[in-house]
N, C-alpha and C positions, 0 to 999 in steps of 0.2 A: 562435493561439499567445499565451502570456502574456508579459508584460514585467515586469522587476523594478520594484517600487513606487518605489524611490528614483530611478529614471530618469524616471518619468512623473508623480510627485506634484505637480510644479510647473506642469503643463500647465493652462491655463484650464478645460478641460472636466472636470478632476479635482478642482477645488477643493472641491466639495461631496460628494466621495466619502468614505464612512466606511470605513476600512480596519482590519483586525484581524490580529493575529499568529496563527500556527498554533495550533490548540487540539486536539491529537490525543486527549486524554482524552475530550472531548466527542464528537468524530467517531466514535471507536471505540465509545462507549456507544450512540450513535444507531444505528450499524450493527448492533450486537447486538440492539437493540430491534426493528428492522425484521426481522431474521432470525427472531427468536422469533415474530413475528406470522405470517410466511410459512410457517415449518416446521410450524405448527399447522394450516394450512389447505390446503396443497398436498402432493401425494405426495412430491416430491423438490425440494430446493433446492441449487443450486451457487453459493456465493459467488464472484464474479469479481473484485471489488475492494471497497474499503471502502464504496462507494456504488452498487454494481451487483451484481445476482444473476440467475442464470438459473433459471427454474422449469419443472418438468415438469407441464404442464396436461392431459396425455393422459387421456381418459375423463371429464373434467369437463363437465357440460352448460352450455349458454348462456354461453360464455366472456366475451362482452361484459359481461353483467350481473355475472357472478362477479368479473371483474377490477375493475370499478368499485367493487363492494362491498369487495374486498380493498384497493384503494387508499384507500377511506374508513376502513377499519379501521387501516391503517398511520398515516394522518393522526390518528386518534383516540388511538392508543397512543403513537406516537413523535413526534407533533406536527410532522411534516415532510411537504411535498408530494412526490409521486412520480408517475412515468409508467410505463405498461406497454405494451410492444410485443409483439404476438402473431404468430408465423410458424412455418412447418414446419421451419425451420433456425435456428441461432443467428444467422447473418449477417442473415437476413431479420428476425428478431425485433429485432436491434439497430437495423436501419434503421427498423423500425416505431416503436421507442422514440424515435428521433431525430425522426421526424415528429410523434409525439404531443406532444413538448415544444414544437414550433413552431406547432401549430395548436390554439388554445384550444377551438374548436368540437368537437373530438374528446373533450373532457372527460377528458383524461389517458390515453386508451386508443386504440391504433391496431391494427386487426386486418388483417393481410396474408396470411391463409391462402388467400384466393381468388386463383388465378393471374391472372384478368382484372383484379382490382384492382391487382396488382403490375405488370402490363404497362402499365397506364395511368400509374402513378407512375414507372416506369423511364424512360419517354420524356421526362420533365421533369427528372430528377435527374442530376447529374454523378457519375462514378465516385468522386470524392473524398469523397462523402457516405457511402461504404460502409466499414464496419468492416474493417480490414485493408488498405485502399488508402490509403497515405500520399501526401504531396505529390509525391514523386519518381515513384511508380508512376502517379499520376494524370497527371503530365506525359507519361510514356511512352505512356499510353493515348490522350491527346489527340493526340500526335504520330502515333499509329498510326491516327487517324481515329475513335476511340471517344470521342465527346463526351458521351454519356449512358450510363446503366446499360444501357439497351436495346441500345445499340451494343456494349457490353462483353460481354453474355451471348450475343450472336450471333456473336462471333468464334470462329474455329477454336480449340478447346482446346489443340492443339499449339502454335499461335502464341502463345497466352496463356502457356503454360508456358515457351516460349523467351524471352518478354518479361519475365515477372514471376516466373519459377521456379515450383516446385510450390505455393508459398503462393498465388500469384495464381490458379493453376488451381483450387485448392480453393475460393477465394472465388467464382470464377465458377460452380462446381458448386453451391455453397450458394445463390447467387442464383437458380439455375435450379430450386431446390426439392429438391436432393439433399443430404441431411444428411451432412456429412463430419466434424463435430465433435460427438460424442455428449456427453450430460450426464455430467460427472465427479462421481461420488458420493464419491470420496476424493481429498483434495488430494495432489498429488505430493510426495514426500519432499523436504525442503529440501536444497539443495546448499550453502547457506551462510547465515550470519546476520551482519549488519553493524549497528553503532551508531556513527554519526558525527554530530558537531555542530560548528557554527560558534560560537565563543565570543562572549559578550556584549561583551567588550572584549579588546584584545590581551593575551596572557598571556606574561610574561617570566620568571617564577620557576619553578624545578624543582618546588617544593612544589605549586603550583597546577596545573601540567600533569599531574603525577603523580596528583593528586586527581581531575582531570577524566577521565583515562583509566581510573582505577579505577572511577569512576561508570559510564562507558560499558560497561566490562567486566562490571560487576554486572548491568546491564540485559540485555546479551547472554546472560549465564548464565541469567537468568530466562526468556528466550525459548527457550533450549535445553531447559530442564527442562519448560516448558509443552508441548513437543512430544515429550518422552521421548527426547531425543537427547544425545549427547556430542560434543565437538569434538576432533579430532586434529591440527588445524593452526591457527595463529593469525598474523594480520598486525596490526601496530600502526603507526600513522603520526601525524605532527604536521607541519604546514607553515605557512609564513608566507603573508601575503596577496599574491597576484601582481598585484593591481590598484591598490595604494595607494603604490607607490614604495618599499616596504620591501625590503631585500635578500632574495633568494629562498633559502629553505632548506626542504628536504623530508626529514625523517628518517623513513624507512620500513624496518621490519625484520619478518621473518617467520621462523617455525620450526615444525617438527613438535613436538607435545607429547603427553604421555600422555593418551589420551582421557578427558575428564572434563566434567562440568557443574557442578562445585563452584565456587562463587563465589570463595572464598579462593584456591584453587589457580589459577584463571584470572587473578585479579588479580595474583598473584605472577609468573606468566609474562608478563603484559602489561607490568608495571613493569620487569621484567628486559629485555625487548625495547626498551621505550621509552628506557631509560637508554643503550643503545648508540647510539641515533640522536639523542639530545638534544645540542644545542649551545647554550651560554649566549650571551647578547648578541643574541638574535633575539626579535622580537615575533610569537609564534605566533598564528595566526588560526583554525585548525581542527585537530581531532584525531579519531581514530576507531579502532575495533577491528573486525576481521573474523574470523569463525570459519568454517573449512571442514573438509573431511574428516569430515563428520558421520556418526555411526553410532548405532544404537539403544543406549540406556543399558544398561550392564552392571550386573548385580547380584551378580556373583561375581568376585573378584579374579583377574587373570591371573597367570601364573607370575612375571612380573617387575614386578608392580604395586608402586608405592611408597606407595599409600594404600588404605585400606579402603573399597570402594565402598558397602558396606551402611551403615557409620557415616556416610559423607558424605551418602548419600541421605536418611538420617533427619534429619540436621541441616538440609539444604536443604529438606526437606519441612516441617519445623517453621517455618523462616523464611518460606517461601512461604505457609503457612497463616496466619501472623500478619499478613503484609502484605496477603493477600487479605481478611482480616477487618477490618483497621484502616486500610488504605490503603497503597499502594506507598511504600516508604521508611521505614515505621514502624520496622522492624528492618533495619539495614544495617551493613556493615563500617565501622569508624572511618576506614579509608583513603579512603572516598568523601567525607569532609569534612562540615562542619556549615553554614557560611555560604555556601560556593560562590559567591564573587564573580565567577567566570569564566563562570557559566552564562548561557544565552541571555537577552536582556533581556525579550522578550515584553511590551513596554510597552503594547501594545494588544490583549492577549489577551481574548477574550470570557469571560464567567463560565462555569465548569464546572458548569452547572445541575444535572446529574444525578449527579455523582461527588464533589462537595465539599459538605458540609453547610452550610458558611458562605456558599456561593454559590448556594444554592437560590433560585429565583425566588419572590418573595412577591407574591401578588395583593392587590388592594385592592378593596373593595366601594364602590360609589357609589350 
C-alpha cells in the first residue's frame, strides 16, 4: 500500500528519495508506444491499464524466445523495462508476471503453462499474491486453513463461493487452469467520465472556481468526443479541505441535460450548476465534473433539440483537430482562463520528453 508523500518525506530513510509529481502526459504516451509495438507483433492485445496489457499468444512458436525478443523491442522503442508472464488463463499470467518482476534470473519472462511448474510454485506462495485476492479475502482464506495457493485450489469450490462469492470461485477456477476471463477485444462502453482536481492553492473567488470547473468540463468533453459519446446527466462539485481545520462546505449539484458533447454547451450547464452550490467565504480545495447517462453521439437533431448537432459536431471536430496537431489547449474557450493560478502546482513534475518539444531529452557526445 502507498502512503502520501507529505506524511513520510521527513523519515530518515526517505531523505535521499527523489520524488516527482504525476506526469500523465508522459505516462499516456509511453503506454501508447508500448501498445503500438505489441499490436504489430501479436495477434490480439487487450489494454488492461495504463501500464499493463493482456496478449493472445496462441499459435506462436517458442514463446520463451519470442517474449524475450518482444520485451527487447519494447525496451528499444519505448525505452522502458517490462516483464511478461505466460499462462493458460489471465490469473495465471498475472501471477507469472509478478514472479518475473521479482526474479532477475528469469530475464523478465516467467512461463507457467506447465501444470507441474505451477504446482511447485503454488506450494510456496500465499493466496494474497493472486490477482483478485485482496487483503480481506486473503485473511478469510488464512482463517479457513488455506495458507498457500496450493491449499486454496484444493478447497471445495462451493466452500470458496460461500466464503468469497462468485468472484473468488472464478479466481480458483482460473488458478486450476480453467479460463473464465476471455480476452476482451472491445472495451466496454463507458458508464461515466469524471475530471476532478485538487487546486494548487485554496480558491476563494467565484471567478477562479468558475474558470477551474470550465477547464475540467472542457477536458471531460474532449474525452466524450474521443469515444463518440454524449452525456445526458452532469454532476458538479466543489468542496473545502476536510483535513486542515477550514470550515467544511461541499457544494454538489446534478441535473439531467440535453445529450451533448459540445464543450460550450457543457461548460454552460456546469457553471449554472456550480453557481447554485457556490458559497462565498470558503477556501475551496477541490472541484470536479462528472458526466453520466452516456449515449452514442447523435448526428440528427431530435424533435425537441435546442441546438444543431451537425453544426456542433463540425465545430468540435475542427477544435479537436487543431489541438491534436498543435497540442492540447492550443484552442480553448476563453472561460477556461489564461494564467490559471489555481491549477495544480506540479513543482516536481518530470520532463514530458515525448510530448513537449521544449522538454525533449538532449544527448551529449563524449
